[in-house]
Each structure stands twice: as C-alpha cells, then as structure tokens.
N, C-alpha and C positions, 0 to 999 in steps of 0.2 A: 504493500499498500504506499502510496507517494501523497504529499500535502500540496496543494496549490492554492496561489492566491491570486484575484483580479478584481477590478474594480471599474466602476463608470462604464459600464459598456452601452447603457441608454439605446435599448431596444426602442424601436417606433419614432425615433428622435432627428427627425430632417435636420434640425438645425447643428447637430454635432459635422455634419459633413460640409457645411458651410461657414456658417457664423462662429462657429466657436473651435472646434478641432479641426477644420476642415479635413478630413478624413479622406484617405483616397478611394472613395469609391463614386461609381454613377448614380447609385439608385440605394433605396432605403432597402431595399430586398437583397440588394447585391451584399451591403454590410452585413447585413444578419446571417445569411448563408455563410458568408466567408468566416465570422465570428464563430457561429456551431462548427464547421469544418476545423478549424484550427484548435478548438475546444475537444473536439472529441478525439483529435490525432493525437494530442497529448493526454488526455486523462482517459481511465481506463473504468469499467463499473466499479471495481472495487477502491478507486482512489478518493481522497476528500479535496473539496475545494472551498476556499474562504472566498467568499463574496461582498468587498467592501462596501456596499449600497450603492444606489443609482443603475438597477439594473434596468429597469422599466420607464419609458416616458408616459406621460398622465393619459394620453390617448391610448395605449395600449389595453386591450380587454383583458378580463380575466379568463377566457378560455384561449385568447392567443399567449398569454403569460406562460399558463398550464402547459401550451403546445410546445412553447421555445424550452421552458425546464425541462418536459420531459424527453426531449431531443437530446440533452446535453449528458454526457457519462459522468458516472460518480456520485459519490454524495455531498448536497451542497448545502452550505452552512453560510447565513446572510447576518449581515449585520447592516442596520438602518442608516440609511442616507438622508438628504434633503431633498431628493425629488422621490417622494413614494407614495403618490396619490393613490396610485392602482391598490397599493398592499394597504393602504391606510383606509380607504373606501371599502374594501372588502374584507379587513379583518375577521369579521364574525363568519362569512361565507367561506372564503376562498384559504385563509391561513388555517382556520380549524380543519376543515378537510385535507389541505397539503400536510399540515402535524400529524394528524392521525394517520397519516399513510406514509409518512416519509422514511420510517424502518425498512418498511415493506418495498416502496417502490421508489424510494430514494429522489424525492421530488424536491424538497426543500426543509431546511430546519431553520426558522428563525434563531440565530445565535443570541442577539443580546439587545436589549432595547436602552442597554444603558450608553455613556458617551465611547467609553473604551471596553475590550476582552482583551483577557492575558493567555497565553498560551504555551504551554512548555514543548516542544519539539526538538528531540535529538541535544538536550543538553541547552538549547537555548530558549531564553525568554524572548516571545513574541508577542508585542504590544500593536492591537488591531483598533484602528477606528476609522470613521470615515473620513474624518478631518485630521490635517498635519497637526501634529502639537508643538509648539514652541518650547515648551519649557517642561517636558515628562521628568520627574526625578529619575525614573528608572532608565531614559535614555539617555538623559544628559550628565547624570550627577554620579550614577552608579559607579561603584568599581568594578562591578561585574561588566567582563567584554562580551558577553554572549549575549545580548540584548541587542535587539532590532525592533523600530518601531515602523509598521508599515499603513499606509493612508493612501487615499483617494482624496476625492471632491474638485481640487485645483485643476485638474487635466494639465496641460503643459500649459500653461498661462503665464501671465506676469505676476500672478499670486504665488504660484509655485515657483519662480525665481526670485520672490522676495523669501521665502522659506528657506530659500538655499543659501541666500547673504546672510540668514539669521543664523545657519548652522556655520558659516566661513568665519562669523565673529567669535564662534567658540572654538575655533582650529588653532590655538594660542601655543601647542606644543605637538610635537609630531606624535605623541603617545596617543593622542586622541583619535587620529587616523581610525583605527581600529576599534573605538570604544563606542562615539555618537553616533552609532548607526540608525538611518532612517529612509525609509525610500516610498515615492511614490509608484503606486503599482496599477495606477490609471490605464487602461486598454491601449489608450493612443499614444504613450510613452513609446519613443523608439526600440527601449529592449523589451518592453511587453508584446507590441505586434499584433494587438487583438489575440494575444495567446495567453492562458494562464502560466504561470512561473512557479517552480519549487522553491523552496526556502534556501535551499544550497545556491542557486543560481541567481536569488535576489541579494541575497550575502555579498557574494562575489562583486554585484553591479555594486553596491552601498559602498563597498572598500574602495573601489576605484573610482564612485563618485568622489570619495571624501579626499584621496588622493589628490584630486585634481582642485579641489576646495583647499586644500594645505597650501598646494602650490600657489595657486592665487593670492591666499592671507599673506603669503611670504613677501609678496610683490608691495615694496614700499609706498609706490603711488597710487594703491589701491583705492582709499576715500576720495582722491584728488580726481580720479577718473570713474566715477561708478558706472557711466552710462558705457565706455567701454567696456567693464567689466563684465557687466552684464551681458554684452554680446560678445565677449570671450566664452563667459560661462554657457551661453548658448551652442556656441559652436563645437565647444568641448562636448556639452551633455547629448547634443544630436550627431556627431559625426565622430570625434574621436573615441568616446565613449563606446559608440557602437562598434567602430572597428576593434575598437581593444577586445571586446567581449564575443564577437562571432565566432573565434574559435571553440571557445567554450558553449555555446547555445546556438542550436540550430533554430535560425529567427524566420 
C-alpha cells in the first residue's frame, strides 16, 4: 500500500483553465479525463490518497461527483477546503451515504472538519491542511527534522510566492534547509502535473525547494530587489526544480 497526496483539482471549474491556473487543456472534459487517467495510472485499489480540499466546483451535481469518485482508484480521504458548496449542500444525503459505503466501495471518507490533520507515515509527521500555515510550531520551530507540512488553496499564484518568501526569511542557517519542510500539493504545480504524488516524492521536492530558497536568502541584495527575486524564484520553481527532479519522478 502506498500513500499519495493532491489538492485543488477543481472538477467542473472552467475558470481554472483560463482565469486562474491557465491549465493546458482545451476543454473541461479533456481536463477531467486527463486527471482521472493520471490518477489511476499511479494509484492502485489498495493505495490511500489524501485530498486536501477543493475537488469539485459548486456546479458539479451529486451524481457527477459520485461518478468521478467511483472512477478514481484507491481509498480516498478528504480534508475540507474553501470551495465545498457541493459537499456542504449535500452533507445529509451525499456524505452520509458515501461514509456508509466507504469501507466497502472506497468512495470517500471525510478525514477532518478541523483546520489541520496530522499523520504519522514512515517515521514522518505529516501536517495536512487546505491552507498554508505560516507559523506552525511543528513545521518551523520543532527540533524534529522529520516533519513536513502539505497544503493547497493558493494554486501557483502570487500568494504561493509570498508564502515562499515567508519561508525564505527563516532560512538563516544551512541546517534549516532540511528542517522547515512544507510544500504546495495543488495539482497544477509543475511537479504535481495533475497527478497524486507519494510522500517520498514530495519530501525530495520540498528539500530541493528549500535549497533554492536558502541560496536566494544568502544573496545580500535580496530585499533591495524583491521583484527580481520573485521572478528568480518562479524561474527556479517552474523550470530548474522541474528539471532537477525529473529523473526521480516520472511526470
């Protein structure tokens, strides 16, 4: 059994192809079929997948949501995001039925209505939330080097870059590179490529990302040229990092 993670798939949401993510699909149907195919190529029926919110647009009907979920391999565990109109409107009818059948049919299990959920996987403490957390005590201040925070919500946006900058400010010593691990698992991120990823893969990516942030932090003119550094970070993130990990991950 393998454990995977992904967030912000936005089934049924046309805006993510144009206004927000500019996803590389011609039609909504193409996007949805591609995400299902890539999911099932990696995930088997015995695997677990943690979905960190915003799986469906509010226009998606209960019937379509169930159809999509039934096509996806694995046991699915869900953390509530901020675009959950379908989920919230159908809690009585939809969630009760799916929770009742989840052990037998592996439809979906709502993991938590809390802000965070903490898992223990292969000696790692994995902190899950829909939103990025700027000052989580386990992620940033703990002496435990085997902790990682996984989040979604911000897509590949300016908010994500600002969160990266907040991490960068904490990269004051080389020893922090492998300690303050956090990573955006939104499906649109270059390293996610609309595909669930394993914890091992995500840890490797987070460490590479921290190395980049540390190297930028060491640049003495960082705060004098913030716009340039943001541009450099995007270049690293979208191009250099993707090349760096392509030998480890089949994308």
